[in-house]
Backbone as CSV, one residue per row, in Angstrom:
resi,resn,N_x,N_y,N_z,CA_x,CA_y,CA_z,C_x,C_y,C_z
1,MET,0.847,-1.191,0.000,0.000,0.000,0.000,0.887,1.249,0.000
2,PRO,0.524,2.293,-0.751,1.351,3.507,-0.799,1.249,4.299,0.491
3,ARG,2.167,5.229,0.636,2.126,6.132,1.792,0.851,6.962,1.757
4,LEU,0.391,7.359,2.942,-0.810,8.173,3.060,-0.440,9.506,3.704
5,GLU,-0.773,10.598,3.025,-0.503,11.927,3.548,-1.739,12.461,4.282
6,ALA,-1.540,13.524,5.026,-2.612,14.072,5.846,-3.806,14.516,5.017
7,ASP,-3.560,15.075,3.823,-4.685,15.563,3.034,-5.567,14.430,2.516
8,GLU,-5.069,13.188,2.541,-5.888,12.035,2.172,-6.731,11.546,3.339
9,ARG,-6.516,12.127,4.524,-7.277,11.767,5.722,-7.843,13.025,6.373
10,ALA,-8.109,14.029,5.564,-8.442,15.359,6.090,-9.656,15.333,7.015
11,GLY,-10.614,14.456,6.771,-11.816,14.405,7.598,-11.581,13.846,8.980
12,THR,-10.375,13.355,9.234,-10.055,12.745,10.522,-9.795,13.769,11.608
13,PHE,-9.310,14.945,11.245,-8.686,15.843,12.213,-9.652,16.871,12.792
14,VAL,-9.245,17.422,13.941,-10.004,18.484,14.614,-9.043,19.639,14.898
15,PRO,-9.568,20.854,15.058,-8.683,22.002,15.300,-8.104,21.998,16.713
16,HIS,-6.964,22.684,16.864,-6.284,22.791,18.153,-5.858,24.226,18.401
17,ALA,-5.408,24.478,19.641,-5.086,25.839,20.052,-3.773,26.344,19.472
18,PHE,-2.895,25.430,19.079,-1.594,25.816,18.543,-1.568,25.628,17.029
19,GLU,-0.866,26.517,16.355,-0.674,26.374,14.914,0.108,25.093,14.621
20,GLU,-0.337,24.359,13.604,0.366,23.140,13.194,1.217,23.441,11.969
21,ARG,2.430,22.879,11.971,3.386,23.120,10.897,3.848,21.780,10.333
22,THR,4.449,21.833,9.156,4.921,20.610,8.516,6.324,20.825,7.975
23,VAL,7.177,19.810,8.141,8.503,19.820,7.549,8.671,18.556,6.711
24,ASP,9.271,18.694,5.532,9.510,17.558,4.643,10.841,16.925,5.027
25,LEU,10.786,15.679,5.516,11.996,14.963,5.923,12.503,14.003,4.856
26,GLY,11.854,14.002,3.705,12.236,13.074,2.645,11.150,12.046,2.453
27,GLU,11.217,10.967,3.205,10.172,9.938,3.090,8.857,10.400,3.694
28,VAL,8.918,11.216,4.751,7.700,11.616,5.444,7.613,13.127,5.567
29,ARG,6.374,13.601,5.624,6.095,14.957,6.018,5.726,14.885,7.496
30,MET,6.524,15.531,8.344,6.299,15.467,9.785,5.559,16.712,10.260
31,ASN,4.460,16.494,10.974,3.642,17.553,11.525,4.125,17.880,12.941
32,TYR,4.034,19.151,13.315,4.479,19.522,14.658,3.867,20.856,15.068
33,ALA,3.982,21.159,16.368,3.617,22.455,16.920,4.779,22.943,17.769
34,VAL,4.871,24.250,17.944,5.989,24.816,18.693,5.485,25.944,19.582
35,ALA,6.115,26.059,20.762,5.750,27.111,21.707,6.999,27.545,22.463
36,GLY,7.036,28.814,22.888,8.163,29.312,23.665,9.063,30.235,22.862
37,ASP,9.778,31.084,23.557,10.679,32.032,22.925,11.830,31.302,22.234
38,PRO,12.174,31.698,21.014,13.272,31.032,20.302,14.608,31.115,21.017
39,GLU,14.768,32.056,21.942,16.037,32.195,22.658,16.160,31.231,23.839
40,LEU,15.062,30.581,24.219,15.088,29.645,25.342,15.699,28.308,24.912
41,PRO,16.152,27.490,25.853,16.682,26.165,25.495,15.648,25.335,24.739
42,ALA,16.114,24.497,23.842,15.222,23.690,23.006,14.817,22.406,23.722
43,LEU,13.565,21.986,23.500,13.022,20.744,24.059,12.174,20.067,22.998
44,LEU,12.506,18.825,22.662,11.739,18.026,21.702,10.839,17.077,22.472
45,LEU,9.521,17.118,22.197,8.522,16.289,22.871,8.035,15.214,21.913
46,ILE,8.153,13.938,22.347,7.860,12.787,21.489,6.668,12.030,22.062
47,PRO,5.540,11.993,21.362,4.346,11.349,21.916,4.465,9.834,21.965
48,GLY,3.575,9.230,22.740,3.528,7.779,22.836,2.683,7.167,21.737
49,GLN,2.623,5.850,21.735,1.812,5.145,20.736,0.351,5.534,20.895
50,THR,-0.290,5.860,19.792,-1.660,6.364,19.636,-1.788,7.833,20.019
51,GLU,-0.703,8.515,20.332,-0.784,9.909,20.753,-0.256,10.825,19.661
52,SER,-1.028,11.857,19.330,-0.561,12.894,18.426,0.102,14.001,19.239
53,TRP,0.685,14.990,18.551,1.414,16.058,19.247,0.553,16.730,20.303
54,TRP,-0.769,16.828,20.018,-1.645,17.591,20.901,-1.911,16.890,22.230
55,GLY,-1.342,15.700,22.430,-1.341,15.125,23.769,-0.595,16.014,24.755
56,TYR,0.296,16.863,24.230,1.072,17.803,25.045,0.418,19.188,25.104
57,GLU,-0.775,19.328,24.568,-1.342,20.665,24.396,-1.481,21.423,25.721
58,ARG,-1.881,20.754,26.792,-2.024,21.443,28.091,-0.673,21.692,28.751
59,ALA,0.328,20.886,28.422,1.652,21.071,29.010,2.468,22.133,28.277
60,LEU,2.186,22.352,27.011,3.010,23.264,26.208,3.098,24.683,26.787
61,PRO,1.991,25.304,27.222,2.140,26.662,27.762,3.034,26.719,28.997
62,LEU,3.009,25.666,29.801,3.846,25.622,30.997,5.307,25.420,30.628
63,LEU,5.567,24.535,29.692,6.934,24.294,29.248,7.492,25.500,28.504
64,ALA,6.601,26.244,27.836,7.051,27.391,27.047,7.609,28.511,27.915
65,GLU,7.371,28.476,29.212,7.970,29.465,30.106,9.472,29.222,30.280
66,HIS,9.909,28.005,29.956,11.306,27.629,30.191,12.033,27.162,28.935
67,PHE,11.270,26.739,27.915,11.869,26.122,26.736,11.227,26.644,25.453
68,ARG,11.961,26.501,24.374,11.373,26.523,23.039,11.001,25.066,22.773
69,ALA,9.724,24.717,22.925,9.280,23.326,22.927,8.643,22.950,21.592
70,TYR,9.058,21.810,21.062,8.568,21.292,19.790,7.888,19.949,20.047
71,ALA,6.591,19.853,19.764,5.850,18.600,19.910,5.523,18.068,18.523
72,VAL,5.848,16.809,18.265,5.755,16.259,16.913,4.702,15.155,16.821
73,ASP,4.249,14.901,15.601,3.540,13.668,15.251,4.553,12.728,14.615
74,LEU,4.735,11.554,15.192,5.601,10.559,14.569,4.947,10.004,13.309
75,ARG,5.749,9.445,12.418,5.165,8.807,11.226,4.121,7.778,11.683
76,GLY,3.014,7.710,10.954,1.958,6.774,11.322,1.015,7.293,12.378
77,GLN,1.192,8.541,12.802,0.326,9.139,13.818,0.051,10.589,13.461
78,GLY,-1.118,11.060,13.865,-1.479,12.451,13.627,-1.471,12.800,12.151
79,ARG,-1.019,14.011,11.850,-0.992,14.495,10.473,0.289,14.131,9.731
80,SER,1.205,13.444,10.385,2.419,13.010,9.687,2.099,11.847,8.749
81,THR,2.987,11.627,7.777,2.780,10.595,6.764,2.648,9.209,7.398
82,TRP,1.707,8.417,6.900,1.598,7.004,7.266,2.419,6.205,6.255
83,THR,3.271,5.320,6.729,4.219,4.615,5.856,4.085,3.103,6.052
84,PRO,3.172,2.444,5.376,2.991,0.997,5.550,4.300,0.236,5.412
85,GLY,4.531,-0.688,6.356,5.714,-1.533,6.330,6.979,-0.858,6.819
86,ARG,6.875,0.370,7.350,8.080,1.138,7.688,8.015,1.685,9.115
87,TYR,7.563,0.864,10.052,7.468,1.298,11.440,8.480,0.534,12.288
88,THR,9.627,1.142,12.502,10.660,0.556,13.355,11.287,1.666,14.190
89,LEU,11.947,1.287,15.279,12.630,2.284,16.101,13.659,3.060,15.289
90,ASP,14.367,2.365,14.404,15.401,3.047,13.629,14.814,4.063,12.651
91,THR,13.689,3.753,12.009,13.090,4.730,11.099,12.507,5.905,11.878
92,PHE,11.805,5.615,12.980,11.293,6.703,13.820,12.447,7.584,14.302
93,GLY,13.493,6.947,14.809,14.611,7.695,15.370,15.299,8.569,14.346
94,ASN,15.517,8.037,13.168,16.183,8.831,12.136,15.302,9.961,11.618
95,ASP,13.967,9.795,11.653,13.088,10.933,11.373,13.381,12.080,12.345
96,LEU,13.549,11.735,13.622,13.767,12.755,14.646,15.142,13.397,14.514
97,VAL,16.137,12.617,14.106,17.462,13.199,13.827,17.340,14.253,12.734
98,ARG,16.602,13.948,11.675,16.404,14.918,10.597,15.620,16.133,11.093
99,PHE,14.618,15.880,11.943,13.824,16.986,12.477,14.707,17.943,13.280
100,ILE,15.575,17.407,14.109,16.484,18.258,14.879,17.370,19.069,13.933
101,ASP,17.879,18.420,12.899,18.736,19.113,11.934,18.000,20.239,11.208
102,LEU,16.790,19.957,10.722,16.097,20.869,9.820,15.246,21.908,10.527
103,VAL,14.715,21.585,11.724,13.781,22.483,12.397,14.395,23.106,13.649
104,ILE,14.894,22.279,14.558,15.436,22.814,15.810,16.788,23.480,15.574
105,LYS,17.647,22.834,14.813,18.924,23.402,14.337,19.907,23.746,15.452
106,ARG,19.793,23.099,16.590,20.746,23.310,17.683,20.586,22.165,18.675
107,PRO,21.510,22.018,19.612,21.377,20.949,20.607,20.078,21.088,21.399
108,THR,19.482,19.961,21.757,18.170,19.977,22.392,18.070,18.928,23.485
109,LEU,17.211,19.192,24.458,16.751,18.156,25.360,15.630,17.405,24.661
110,VAL,15.437,16.136,25.002,14.353,15.347,24.427,13.555,14.711,25.559
111,SER,12.248,14.589,25.350,11.375,13.939,26.326,10.316,13.165,25.572
112,GLY,10.145,11.881,25.916,9.152,11.070,25.239,8.361,10.228,26.208
113,LEU,7.099,10.016,25.881,6.210,9.163,26.668,6.107,7.788,26.046
114,SER,6.144,6.738,26.873,5.845,5.376,26.431,6.760,4.986,25.277
115,SER,6.210,4.631,24.110,7.052,4.336,22.958,7.908,5.546,22.594
116,GLY,7.379,6.748,22.833,8.180,7.950,22.647,9.321,8.018,23.637
117,GLY,9.139,7.416,24.828,10.234,7.325,25.780,11.325,6.398,25.306
118,VAL,10.930,5.311,24.631,11.925,4.425,24.025,12.675,5.176,22.932
119,LEU,11.963,6.036,22.189,12.639,6.830,21.159,13.535,7.905,21.772
120,ALA,13.166,8.432,22.939,14.077,9.329,23.641,15.351,8.581,24.008
121,ALA,15.205,7.302,24.392,16.383,6.470,24.672,17.192,6.250,23.395
122,TRP,16.508,6.002,22.294,17.193,5.817,21.002,18.024,7.058,20.672
123,LEU,17.421,8.230,20.812,18.146,9.467,20.520,19.316,9.667,21.482
124,SER,19.117,9.301,22.750,20.198,9.485,23.721,21.374,8.570,23.432
125,ALA,21.149,7.516,22.637,22.222,6.597,22.256,22.729,6.828,20.839
126,TYR,21.836,7.116,19.899,22.190,7.034,18.486,22.052,8.328,17.692
127,ALA,21.617,9.424,18.313,21.568,10.694,17.586,22.972,11.148,17.224
128,LYS,23.061,12.129,16.340,24.367,12.667,15.974,25.070,13.247,17.201
129,PRO,26.380,13.186,17.257,27.096,13.784,18.381,26.718,15.252,18.563
130,GLY,26.376,15.607,19.796,26.038,16.983,20.108,24.597,17.369,19.877
131,GLN,23.788,16.517,19.249,22.395,16.878,18.997,21.564,16.897,20.275
132,VAL,21.804,15.934,21.162,20.964,15.746,22.353,21.778,16.056,23.601
133,LEU,21.195,16.879,24.480,21.866,17.294,25.711,21.465,16.454,26.914
134,GLY,20.274,15.900,26.886,19.752,15.085,27.973,18.425,14.512,27.546
135,ALA,17.967,13.449,28.222,16.768,12.758,27.777,15.868,12.399,28.945
136,VAL,14.570,12.679,28.784,13.551,12.284,29.744,12.800,11.088,29.172
137,TYR,12.809,9.985,29.904,12.041,8.799,29.532,10.792,8.792,30.420
138,GLU,9.656,9.205,29.877,8.413,9.253,30.650,7.704,7.905,30.568
139,ASP,7.745,7.148,31.668,7.103,5.832,31.782,7.323,4.982,30.521
140,PRO,8.581,4.698,30.183,8.888,4.021,28.916,8.814,2.499,29.047
141,PRO,8.301,1.783,28.056,8.292,0.320,28.097,9.621,-0.277,27.623
142,LEU,10.707,0.140,28.267,12.009,-0.442,27.945,11.981,-1.927,28.295
143,PHE,12.449,-2.760,27.408,12.406,-4.217,27.506,10.966,-4.739,27.375
144,ALA,10.008,-4.112,28.050,8.633,-4.614,28.069,7.908,-4.460,26.740
145,SER,8.472,-3.733,25.780,7.865,-3.648,24.450,8.620,-4.508,23.437
146,GLU,9.535,-5.342,23.929,10.245,-6.283,23.061,9.592,-7.667,23.130
147,SER,9.763,-8.434,22.060,9.238,-9.803,22.048,10.090,-10.748,22.890
148,SER,11.403,-10.534,22.900,12.324,-11.381,23.671,13.282,-10.479,24.437
149,PRO,12.818,-9.866,25.531,13.645,-8.894,26.244,14.779,-9.545,27.020
150,ALA,15.790,-8.734,27.321,16.928,-9.214,28.100,16.536,-9.518,29.536
151,CYS,15.471,-8.879,30.021,15.000,-9.148,31.382,13.538,-8.754,31.491
152,GLY,12.855,-9.384,32.439,11.479,-9.014,32.741,10.472,-9.446,31.696
153,PRO,9.217,-9.037,31.890,8.138,-9.461,30.983,8.276,-8.870,29.592
154,SER,7.788,-9.623,28.609,7.822,-9.188,27.216,6.534,-8.457,26.865
155,ILE,6.449,-8.000,25.633,5.236,-7.329,25.176,4.028,-8.244,25.235
156,HIS,4.258,-9.559,25.111,3.145,-10.501,25.143,2.568,-10.653,26.544
157,GLN,3.344,-10.265,27.556,2.862,-10.273,28.936,2.438,-8.882,29.389
158,ALA,2.503,-7.923,28.483,2.154,-6.545,28.803,1.032,-6.076,27.873
159,MET,1.249,-5.026,27.101,0.196,-4.428,26.289,-0.020,-5.120,24.955
160,GLY,0.745,-6.160,24.667,0.639,-6.833,23.383,-0.762,-7.239,22.982
161,PRO,-1.565,-7.848,23.879,-2.921,-8.241,23.475,-3.791,-7.070,23.035
162,VAL,-3.592,-5.898,23.632,-4.362,-4.711,23.227,-3.930,-4.267,21.833
163,PHE,-2.611,-4.215,21.592,-2.119,-3.842,20.275,-2.603,-4.828,19.209
164,ALA,-2.616,-6.112,19.561,-3.067,-7.134,18.615,-4.538,-6.943,18.267
165,ALA,-5.349,-6.568,19.251,-6.775,-6.337,18.985,-6.969,-5.126,18.090
166,TRP,-6.228,-4.059,18.334,-6.316,-2.901,17.440,-5.989,-3.305,16.006
167,SER,-4.913,-4.064,15.858,-4.491,-4.480,14.515,-5.537,-5.372,13.856
168,LYS,-6.070,-6.323,14.614,-7.015,-7.298,14.056,-8.323,-6.646,13.627
169,TRP,-8.880,-5.794,14.462,-10.226,-5.282,14.235,-10.253,-3.958,13.473
170,LEU,-9.187,-3.196,13.544,-9.138,-1.923,12.821,-8.371,-2.047,11.514
171,GLY,-7.346,-2.914,11.489,-6.595,-3.173,10.262,-5.538,-2.126,9.990
172,ASP,-4.505,-2.541,9.263,-3.479,-1.592,8.841,-4.135,-0.427,8.118
173,GLN,-3.735,0.788,8.488,-4.276,2.010,7.880,-5.809,2.086,7.978
174,TRP,-6.381,1.496,9.023,-7.830,1.468,9.246,-8.566,0.801,8.078
175,SER,-7.933,-0.219,7.494,-8.524,-0.900,6.342,-9.729,-1.752,6.717
176,ILE,-9.908,-2.068,7.998,-11.077,-2.826,8.465,-12.021,-1.892,9.208
177,GLY,-11.552,-1.273,10.241,-12.327,-0.239,10.922,-13.545,-0.724,11.679
178,ASP,-13.505,-1.974,12.169,-14.660,-2.524,12.897,-14.539,-2.175,14.383
179,TRP,-14.843,-0.933,14.725,-14.723,-0.475,16.101,-15.703,-1.207,17.019
180,ASN,-16.940,-1.347,16.579,-17.933,-2.028,17.415,-17.585,-3.500,17.620
181,GLY,-17.086,-4.145,16.562,-16.667,-5.533,16.700,-15.525,-5.675,17.690
182,MET,-14.597,-4.729,17.665,-13.479,-4.777,18.598,-13.959,-4.602,20.028
183,GLN,-14.877,-3.680,20.234,-15.402,-3.461,21.576,-16.060,-4.724,22.126
184,LYS,-16.790,-5.433,21.270,-17.448,-6.661,21.710,-16.445,-7.776,21.970
185,ALA,-15.346,-7.771,21.207,-14.370,-8.852,21.321,-13.386,-8.652,22.472
186,PHE,-13.243,-7.430,22.945,-12.246,-7.142,23.984,-12.341,-8.080,25.189
187,PRO,-13.522,-8.324,25.756,-13.583,-9.170,26.954,-13.073,-10.591,26.731
188,SER,-13.159,-11.092,25.502,-12.692,-12.457,25.243,-11.259,-12.498,24.728
189,GLU,-10.760,-11.388,24.172,-9.423,-11.374,23.580,-8.367,-10.717,24.460
190,ILE,-8.804,-9.951,25.449,-7.875,-9.273,26.344,-7.992,-9.908,27.726
191,PRO,-6.882,-10.324,28.338,-6.945,-10.883,29.691,-7.664,-9.931,30.637
192,PRO,-8.582,-10.436,31.452,-9.359,-9.550,32.332,-8.499,-8.647,33.203
193,VAL,-7.404,-9.178,33.722,-6.566,-8.368,34.597,-5.933,-7.211,33.833
194,LEU,-5.670,-7.403,32.544,-5.121,-6.328,31.727,-6.175,-5.271,31.440
195,LEU,-7.405,-5.697,31.202,-8.486,-4.733,31.007,-8.653,-3.838,32.231
196,GLN,-8.533,-4.440,33.421,-8.668,-3.669,34.645,-7.540,-2.642,34.772
197,SER,-6.347,-3.024,34.363,-5.208,-2.113,34.514,-5.284,-0.946,33.546
198,LEU,-5.970,-1.125,32.413,-6.069,-0.036,31.445,-6.725,1.191,32.057
199,ALA,-7.692,0.954,32.945,-8.355,2.083,33.595,-7.385,2.852,34.485
200,ALA,-6.480,2.129,35.161,-5.509,2.786,36.037,-4.460,3.547,35.230
201,MET,-4.188,3.095,33.987,-3.175,3.739,33.161,-3.732,4.913,32.375
202,ALA,-5.065,4.969,32.189,-5.669,5.995,31.339,-5.717,7.341,32.051
203,VAL,-5.693,8.406,31.267,-5.840,9.753,31.808,-7.302,9.960,32.183
204,PRO,-7.610,10.340,33.442,-9.005,10.553,33.837,-9.672,11.643,33.015
205,ASP,-10.967,11.424,32.720,-11.750,12.435,32.004,-11.080,12.868,30.712
206,ASP,-10.631,11.893,29.950,-9.940,12.181,28.700,-10.850,12.967,27.766
207,GLU,-10.350,14.112,27.293,-11.148,14.970,26.412,-11.175,14.470,24.974
208,ASN,-10.487,13.377,24.683,-10.387,12.923,23.298,-11.499,11.960,22.906
209,THR,-12.412,11.672,23.822,-13.490,10.752,23.501,-14.460,11.392,22.520
210,THR,-15.082,10.561,21.695,-16.022,11.055,20.689,-17.291,10.213,20.733
211,GLY,-18.049,10.292,21.834,-19.265,9.503,21.960,-18.968,8.023,22.024
212,ASP,-19.699,7.257,21.224,-19.525,5.805,21.211,-18.461,5.355,20.218
213,GLY,-17.901,6.264,19.451,-16.913,5.901,18.444,-15.508,5.933,18.982
214,PRO,-14.538,5.723,18.111,-13.126,5.730,18.532,-12.721,7.086,19.079
215,PRO,-11.860,7.117,20.096,-11.343,8.401,20.574,-10.526,9.080,19.486
216,GLN,-10.420,10.387,19.570,-9.757,11.160,18.520,-8.325,10.708,18.292
217,ASN,-7.586,10.444,19.370,-6.178,10.064,19.191,-6.062,8.762,18.415
218,LEU,-6.988,7.810,18.627,-6.917,6.535,17.914,-7.314,6.709,16.446
219,ARG,-8.191,7.638,16.153,-8.581,7.915,14.770,-7.389,8.429,13.962
220,GLU,-6.430,9.057,14.647,-5.268,9.625,13.966,-4.069,8.669,13.956
221,TYR,-4.294,7.424,14.282,-3.225,6.434,14.495,-3.359,5.291,13.499
222,ASP,-2.252,4.899,12.893,-2.232,3.752,11.993,-2.078,2.479,12.830
223,PRO,-3.093,1.606,12.867,-3.001,0.397,13.698,-1.877,-0.552,13.305
224,GLU,-1.234,-0.323,12.171,-0.072,-1.143,11.833,1.050,-0.955,12.851
225,TRP,1.077,0.185,13.520,2.009,0.380,14.640,1.901,-0.805,15.605
226,GLY,0.679,-1.094,16.044,0.468,-2.168,17.016,0.931,-3.507,16.495
227,ARG,0.625,-3.776,15.224,1.052,-5.051,14.636,2.568,-5.147,14.595
228,SER,3.245,-4.044,14.327,4.706,-4.048,14.278,5.304,-4.369,15.647
229,PHE,4.680,-3.879,16.706,5.166,-4.178,18.053,4.921,-5.644,18.407
230,VAL,3.717,-6.124,18.168,3.383,-7.500,18.538,4.218,-8.497,17.749
231,ALA,4.471,-8.218,16.475,5.258,-9.119,15.635,6.755,-9.034,15.922
232,GLY,7.176,-8.049,16.704,8.589,-7.902,17.031,9.394,-7.154,16.002
233,ARG,8.741,-6.636,14.959,9.483,-5.957,13.895,10.001,-4.588,14.317
234,VAL,9.286,-3.932,15.240,9.636,-2.549,15.559,11.039,-2.439,16.143
235,ALA,11.473,-3.468,16.885,12.810,-3.433,17.493,13.702,-4.543,16.964
236,ALA,13.397,-5.030,15.762,14.129,-6.183,15.231,15.624,-5.923,15.117
237,ASN,16.002,-4.704,14.796,17.420,-4.366,14.643,17.887,-3.383,15.709
238,CYS,17.162,-3.340,16.831,17.497,-2.367,17.866,17.109,-2.919,19.233
239,ASP,17.879,-3.892,19.729,17.529,-4.423,21.040,17.832,-3.383,22.111
240,HIS,16.998,-3.357,23.127,17.047,-2.290,24.117,18.315,-2.336,24.965
241,ALA,18.797,-3.516,25.285,19.997,-3.606,26.121,21.193,-2.953,25.429
242,THR,21.387,-3.245,24.153,22.485,-2.629,23.402,22.302,-1.122,23.309
243,MET,21.073,-0.702,23.056,20.784,0.734,22.965,21.139,1.446,24.264
244,LEU,20.691,0.916,25.388,20.934,1.576,26.674,22.409,1.565,27.055
245,ALA,23.124,0.554,26.615,24.565,0.493,26.892,25.340,1.540,26.112
246,ASN,24.670,2.201,25.152,25.324,3.219,24.332,24.812,4.632,24.599
247,VAL,24.056,4.823,25.681,23.539,6.151,26.013,24.693,7.105,26.304
248,ARG,24.573,8.333,25.776,25.678,9.290,25.849,25.321,10.590,26.564
249,VAL,24.142,10.649,27.184,23.712,11.882,27.848,23.024,11.537,29.168
250,PRO,22.860,12.511,30.073,22.122,12.263,31.314,20.670,11.897,31.037
251,VAL,20.101,11.071,31.935,18.754,10.536,31.749,17.914,10.757,33.000
252,LEU,16.657,11.135,32.793,15.626,11.131,33.833,14.566,10.127,33.419
253,LEU,14.253,9.162,34.279,13.185,8.198,34.014,12.095,8.374,35.056
254,THR,10.869,8.619,34.604,9.719,8.675,35.509,8.948,7.367,35.397
255,HIS,8.599,6.799,36.540,7.973,5.480,36.609,6.597,5.636,37.242
256,HIS,5.556,5.246,36.529,4.192,5.491,36.957,3.546,4.187,37.446
257,PHE,2.222,4.134,37.457,1.496,2.957,37.938,2.049,1.671,37.326
258,HIS,2.308,0.667,38.192,2.782,-0.614,37.677,2.718,-1.671,38.772
259,ARG,2.477,-2.885,38.359,2.610,-4.049,39.229,2.597,-5.298,38.355
260,ILE,3.067,-6.390,38.909,3.002,-7.693,38.240,1.851,-8.482,38.857
261,ASP,0.922,-8.923,38.049,-0.186,-9.714,38.569,0.335,-11.070,39.058
262,PRO,0.126,-11.425,40.325,0.722,-12.647,40.864,0.138,-13.923,40.275
263,ASP,-1.072,-13.857,39.740,-1.717,-15.071,39.224,-1.364,-15.359,37.770
264,THR,-1.178,-14.291,36.971,-0.950,-14.494,35.540,0.446,-14.100,35.090
265,GLY,1.150,-13.312,35.901,2.464,-12.812,35.495,2.405,-11.619,34.570
266,HIS,1.198,-11.122,34.279,1.073,-9.959,33.390,1.651,-8.707,34.042
267,LEU,2.347,-7.918,33.251,2.796,-6.604,33.680,1.641,-5.634,33.507
268,LEU,1.213,-5.047,34.604,0.178,-4.031,34.570,0.893,-2.688,34.721
269,GLY,1.015,-1.990,33.633,1.828,-0.787,33.578,2.782,-0.886,32.403
270,ALA,3.723,0.057,32.337,4.611,0.136,31.171,5.923,-0.609,31.353
271,ILE,6.484,-0.592,32.570,7.821,-1.138,32.775,7.930,-1.676,34.195
272,ALA,8.492,-2.865,34.327,8.629,-3.518,35.624,9.843,-2.979,36.376
273,ASP,9.834,-3.162,37.698,10.956,-2.692,38.517,12.283,-3.309,38.070
274,VAL,12.283,-4.601,37.748,13.525,-5.254,37.338,14.053,-4.644,36.043
275,GLN,13.165,-4.164,35.197,13.571,-3.558,33.938,14.128,-2.153,34.147
276,VAL,13.563,-1.414,35.091,14.151,-0.116,35.457,15.553,-0.321,36.020
277,LYS,15.693,-1.318,36.892,16.994,-1.601,37.502,18.041,-1.914,36.438
278,ARG,17.668,-2.729,35.451,18.617,-3.077,34.396,18.936,-1.864,33.531
279,ALA,17.947,-1.018,33.250,18.202,0.199,32.473,19.194,1.093,33.219
280,ARG,18.993,1.247,34.513,19.925,2.057,35.302,21.345,1.505,35.220
281,GLU,21.487,0.182,35.391,22.812,-0.439,35.352,23.509,-0.176,34.027
282,LEU,22.777,-0.314,32.937,23.374,-0.144,31.617,23.754,1.313,31.359
283,ILE,22.879,2.233,31.743,23.149,3.651,31.500,24.303,4.137,32.364
284,GLU,24.325,3.743,33.632,25.426,4.158,34.493,26.739,3.502,34.083
285,SER,26.667,2.274,33.571,27.883,1.627,33.070,28.434,2.345,31.842
286,ALA,27.552,3.041,31.129,27.980,3.839,29.974,28.558,5.183,30.403
287,GLY,28.576,5.451,31.720,29.169,6.682,32.228,28.215,7.850,32.349
288,GLN,26.905,7.578,32.276,25.927,8.658,32.320,25.142,8.650,33.634
289,THR,24.664,9.826,34.040,23.846,9.912,35.248,22.431,9.429,34.951
290,PHE,21.836,8.759,35.923,20.481,8.212,35.796,19.679,8.697,36.998
291,THR,18.678,9.529,36.738,17.802,10.044,37.787,16.461,9.331,37.698
292,TYR,16.018,8.796,38.834,14.768,8.023,38.874,13.746,8.772,39.719
293,ARG,12.528,8.921,39.181,11.430,9.525,39.915,10.227,8.588,39.852
294,SER,9.758,8.170,41.020,8.641,7.227,41.104,7.348,7.981,41.387
295,PHE,6.311,7.699,40.582,4.976,8.276,40.754,3.969,7.124,40.664
296,PRO,3.860,6.299,41.712,3.109,5.040,41.619,1.615,5.200,41.376
297,ASP,1.064,6.367,41.666,-0.369,6.583,41.448,-0.655,7.330,40.145
298,MET,0.375,7.638,39.400,0.220,8.432,38.184,-0.225,7.552,37.020
299,PRO,-1.224,7.982,36.224,-1.538,7.273,34.985,-0.334,7.256,34.044
300,HIS,-0.482,6.567,32.936,0.640,6.394,32.021,1.207,7.735,31.554
301,SER,0.346,8.660,31.190,0.796,9.968,30.693,0.745,10.992,31.813
302,MET,1.898,11.354,32.367,1.937,12.430,33.345,1.630,13.762,32.685
303,HIS,2.158,13.975,31.470,1.932,15.276,30.842,0.460,15.474,30.481
304,GLY,-0.285,14.375,30.329,-1.711,14.494,30.073,-2.533,14.623,31.343
305,ALA,-2.171,13.848,32.378,-2.949,13.818,33.618,-2.636,14.986,34.536
306,ASP,-1.378,15.373,34.596,-0.948,16.439,35.508,0.152,17.253,34.838
307,PRO,-0.215,18.107,33.886,0.811,18.853,33.137,1.668,19.745,34.021
308,GLU,1.100,20.262,35.114,1.903,21.103,36.009,3.023,20.294,36.654
309,LEU,2.707,19.090,37.146,3.726,18.241,37.747,4.758,17.820,36.707
310,PHE,4.296,17.501,35.517,5.220,17.120,34.444,6.185,18.264,34.148
311,ALA,5.665,19.474,34.006,6.520,20.618,33.695,7.516,20.876,34.821
312,ARG,7.067,20.776,36.068,7.978,20.982,37.194,9.067,19.910,37.228
313,THR,8.668,18.673,36.947,9.626,17.569,36.992,10.703,17.742,35.928
314,VAL,10.295,18.070,34.718,11.247,18.222,33.617,12.135,19.444,33.823
315,THR,11.530,20.581,34.164,12.331,21.800,34.301,13.259,21.718,35.512
316,GLY,12.796,21.090,36.596,13.664,20.942,37.769,14.872,20.091,37.488
317,TRP,14.660,18.980,36.767,15.785,18.110,36.393,16.720,18.823,35.414
318,ALA,16.137,19.505,34.434,16.972,20.173,33.432,17.823,21.265,34.068
319,ALA,17.308,21.929,35.095,18.051,23.011,35.738,19.313,22.494,36.445
320,GLU,19.338,21.207,36.770,20.486,20.627,37.460,21.528,20.044,36.515
321,LEU,21.247,20.051,35.229,22.220,19.512,34.276,23.439,20.417,34.180
322,PRO,24.586,19.858,33.866,25.787,20.685,33.694,25.586,21.731,32.596
């Protein structure tokens, strides 16, 4: 299937408070928004899976007091190009390297949520020398989004069944789109304990709901993303242990709601304690500082649930960097 541009999905989108811009990166047109004085330090914000740039919309005004902040749509999400068969950490990461070169044009801090947190880790290891000054991993599924992780539960013991259901019932590029069928199938296809944990991970009173239909963020998401994670293709050439052993900048990791279900072994949350411990060991062995902040009652997205706390956490950590 050919690439899909935003104008081919124009009926999908809704207006937002910030102006949206586009940069041509070659294979993809990347959509983004920016806030803050150009003279302030640069901050790149990387959304999680199913999240468009506007997941940061409430946090942007707060961050703009301290940073020139850039929030992007990754390929396959939001108004950025959808690229069938081309969803891997390396392609996502290299898109962001080009974005830093062409748009930010100077060294930057990076912060990513969930899969975006894994991409913040990718940039902290593999970006061009001098591009990245420090990295915030917001509740990242390090190891836990791999099919065969170096430690702890795999994606099949975590969010994999949810991603598989999105892929099965919605189809690559929404080629099936059976939202009602998926809703009916969830109780039989998703482990009950995982369904219960989704409520704890979700942002309360999410404004992205659209009645009985798909939430807005999911409408802007290519479900092939989920299939790529479940099939193991997304990290096929980028195992997390090797990536973390090559980190070259200071790191802040925020850890939100999580537990291991004692009866099934399912990871409820994004990353297990043993996986955080291993990430710390690898990053510190690479000679970098690792700052850990635990928020056990926080939903998956801190910047969505509590943008003030997110802004304070990021700016406070950044102020202590050399």
